[in-house]
C-alpha positions in Angstrom: 0.1 -0.1 0.2 1.5 3.2 -1.1 0.7 6.9 -0.1 0.9 10.0 -2.0 -1.1 11.8 -4.4 -1.7 9.9 -7.6 1.6 8.0 -6.7 1.0 5.1 -8.7 -1.0 4.4 -11.7 -3.9 1.7 -13.1 -4.3 0.3 -16.6 -6.7 1.2 -19.1 -7.3 4.7 -18.1 -8.6 3.9 -14.5 -8.1 7.1 -12.5 -7.2 7.1 -8.8 -8.6 10.0 -6.9 -7.0 11.2 -3.6 -3.7 9.9 -2.2 -4.4 6.6 -1.2 -3.4 3.9 -3.4 -3.6 -0.3 -2.7 -1.4 -2.3 -5.0 -3.0 -5.3 -6.4 -0.9 -7.9 -4.1 -2.7 -5.7 -1.0 -6.2 -6.0 -2.1 -8.9 -7.4 -0.3 -11.8 -6.7 -2.2 -13.7 -4.5 -5.2 -16.4 -2.5 -4.6 -18.7 -1.0 -7.3 -21.2 1.6 -7.9 -23.7 0.1 -10.1 -25.3 3.3 -12.2 -23.0 4.9 -14.6 -20.2 2.6 -13.4 -21.1 -0.9 -13.8 -24.3 -0.3 -15.9 -24.9 2.6 -18.7 -28.4 3.4 -16.9 -27.5 7.1 -16.8 -28.7 8.5 -20.1 -32.3 6.3 -19.3 -32.7 7.5 -15.8 -32.1 11.2 -17.3 -35.3 10.8 -19.2 -37.6 10.2 -16.0 -36.0 13.3 -14.2 -36.8 15.3 -17.3 -40.3 14.1 -17.6 -41.4 14.2 -14.2 -39.6 17.5 -12.8 -42.1 19.8 -14.3 -45.0 18.1 -13.2 -43.5 19.1 -9.8 -42.5 22.4 -10.2 -38.8 21.5 -10.7 -36.2 21.3 -13.0 -33.3 19.6 -14.0 -30.6 19.9 -16.6 -28.3 17.5 -18.2 -25.5 19.0 -16.3 -27.8 19.2 -12.8 -28.6 15.4 -13.4 -24.7 14.6 -13.6 -23.8 16.9 -10.8 -26.3 14.8 -8.7 -24.6 11.5 -9.8 -24.4 8.9 -6.8 -26.6 10.5 -4.3 -29.9 8.8 -3.1 -33.1 9.4 -4.9 -35.0 11.4 -2.1 -32.1 13.1 -1.3 -31.9 15.0 -4.7 -35.6 15.6 -4.5 -35.0 17.5 -1.4 -31.9 19.4 -2.4 -33.7 20.5 -5.7 -37.1 21.4 -3.7 -34.8 23.5 -1.6 -32.8 25.3 -3.8 -35.6 25.9 -6.2 -38.5 26.5 -4.2 -36.8 27.6 -1.3 -38.4 25.5 1.4 -38.2 21.6 2.6 -40.1 19.2 0.6 -42.4 17.3 2.3 -42.3 13.4 2.7 -45.5 13.2 1.0 -44.0 15.3 -1.8 -41.1 13.2 -2.0 -43.0 10.1 -2.2 -45.1 11.5 -4.6 -42.5 12.6 -7.0 -40.7 9.1 -6.5 -43.9 7.1 -7.5 -44.0 9.3 -10.9 -40.5 9.0 -11.7 -40.5 5.2 -10.9 -43.2 4.9 -13.6 -41.9 7.5 -16.0 -38.4 5.3 -15.9 -40.3 2.0 -16.4 -42.0 3.3 -19.4 -39.0 5.0 -21.3 -37.2 1.6 -20.3 -40.0 -0.3 -22.1 -39.6 1.7 -25.3 -35.6 2.3 -25.3 -34.4 -1.0 -24.0 -32.5 -2.2 -20.8 -29.3 -0.4 -20.1 -26.3 -2.2 -21.3 -23.4 -3.3 -19.1 -20.3 -0.7 -19.3 -17.5 -3.8 -20.5 -14.3 -2.0 -19.4 -15.8 -1.7 -15.9 -17.2 -5.2 -15.9 -14.0 -7.1 -16.8 -12.3 -5.5 -13.5 -15.2 -7.3 -11.6 -14.8 -10.7 -13.3 -11.2 -10.1 -13.5 -11.0 -9.9 -9.5 -13.2 -13.0 -9.0 -11.2 -15.0 -11.4 -8.3 -14.0 -9.1 -10.1 -15.0 -6.2 -10.6 -11.0 -4.9 -14.3 -10.8 -3.6 -16.6 -7.9 -4.7 -19.4 -6.2 -3.7 -21.9 -3.5 -4.9 -22.8 0.0 -3.4 -25.4 1.6 -5.1 -27.7 4.5 -4.0 -30.4 2.8 -6.7 -33.8 1.2 -5.7 -33.0 -2.2 -5.2 -35.7 -3.4 -7.4 -33.8 -1.3 -10.4 -30.9 -2.5 -9.4 -31.7 -6.2 -9.5 -33.6 -5.7 -12.9 -30.7 -4.2 -14.7 -27.7 -6.7 -13.2 -30.1 -9.4 -14.6 -30.6 -7.7 -18.0 -26.9 -6.8 -18.2 -25.5 -10.6 -17.2 -24.1 -9.8 -13.7 -26.7 -11.1 -11.7 -24.4 -14.3 -11.5 -21.7 -12.2 -10.1 -24.0 -9.5 -7.6 -27.0 -10.9 -6.2 -29.0 -11.2 -3.0 -27.8 -14.9 -2.5 -24.3 -13.9 -2.4 -25.2 -11.2 0.0 -23.2 -8.7 -2.2 -25.6 -5.9 -2.8 -25.9 -3.1 -1.1 -28.7 -0.3 -1.5 -28.9 3.2 0.0 -31.9 2.1 1.8 -29.9 -0.1 4.1 -27.6 2.0 5.3 -28.1 5.1 7.8 -26.6 7.6 5.3 -26.3 7.6 1.8 -23.3 9.1 -0.6 -21.5 11.0 -0.1 -21.6 9.7 3.3 -19.0 6.8 4.1 -21.8 4.1 5.2 -22.4 2.3 2.2 -18.6 1.8 1.0 -18.0 0.5 4.6 -21.0 -1.7 4.7 -19.9 -3.1 1.4 -16.5 -3.9 2.5 -17.8 -5.6 5.7 -20.3 -7.7 3.7 -17.4 -9.3 1.9 -15.2 -9.3 5.2 -12.5 -7.1 3.8 -10.8 -3.9 5.5 -11.8 -0.8 3.6 -8.4 0.5 3.5 -7.6 -2.6 1.5 -10.4 -2.2 -0.8 -10.8 -0.2 -4.1 -14.1 1.3 -4.6 -15.1 2.1 -8.5 -17.2 5.3 -9.1 -18.4 7.5 -11.6 -20.5 10.2 -9.5 -19.0 13.0 -7.3 -20.9 12.0 -4.1 -19.8 8.4 -4.8 -16.0 9.3 -5.1 -16.5 11.3 -1.8 -18.1 8.6 0.0 -15.7 6.1 -1.0 -12.6 8.5 0.1 -14.3 8.9 3.3 -14.3 5.0 4.0 -10.7 5.0 3.5 -11.0 3.1 0.1 -8.4 3.7 -2.9 -10.9 5.6 -5.2 -11.0 5.1 -8.6 -12.9 7.0 -11.3 -14.1 5.0 -14.5 -15.1 7.8 -16.3 -11.7 8.3 -18.0 -11.4 4.9 -18.7 -11.0 3.3 -22.4 -14.5 2.7 -23.6 -16.2 4.1 -21.2 -19.4 6.0 -22.7 -19.2 9.5 -21.5 -21.3 12.7 -22.8 -21.0 16.4 -23.0 -23.1 17.0 -19.6 -20.9 14.4 -17.7 -18.0 15.9 -18.8 -19.1 19.4 -17.9 -20.2 18.0 -14.5 -16.7 16.6 -13.9 -14.9 19.6 -14.7 -17.2 21.9 -12.3 -17.0 19.2 -9.4 -13.0 18.9 -9.9 -13.0 22.6 -9.4 -14.3 22.4 -6.0 -13.5 19.1 -4.8 -12.7 20.3 -1.0 -13.4 16.7 0.5 -10.0 15.9 -0.9 -7.8 18.4 1.2 -7.8 17.6 5.2 -9.3 20.6 7.4 -6.8 23.8 7.2 -4.9 22.3 4.0 -4.9 23.9 0.8 -6.4 21.8 -1.7 -4.7 19.3 -4.2 -5.2 19.5 -7.3 -7.1 16.4 -8.9 
């Protein structure tokens, strides 16, 4: 294990974020986000946000959408309501919004088809298992969506309830960017978080994995990753204000 900002590199465009690096020989587990990391669900999810937000007096641009990536859905709704309406959303408002969003997502998926796996990241998970390194999923998604997408993407053989290696945001006290979900994912596979690599696409997830003490890897610069302009702009904005990487009182280290 080696400390030092970007002290070592990983192959195929995997980008280490922060100072913590775990060498292959020291790995105890690999932890993966799902949406936008293992499975290309993000464009499909944006359809439902864009449809449902105006029905509830809210708006979400593509840049906003990618900026929220990784956060639990109720937290996103509450954050938007506070920012755009100036008040806290009621539980009833959040529940009604998410019911409509779920309906809109299912309709979009029926029309456009199930999301595809992100092959470059899936290869990391399957390669780890072939070497005897355990894997676990740490996702802010709804379990019913996650399990259906894992099945359609051909990943249900390595991430499933029988193995106990799928952790959803509703199962921990605090969602991303809090560390809870990655701490729980490491616990599920019996691994020290400090000896795990955590693979993420969204800023909230990167911050969550960092807070959990993992070796954090941003997959969005990998060769073959399905990026888009909205994601690239959101990345630039996030990296310009990535205060969570710096210890209290320290100057920020460029990403």
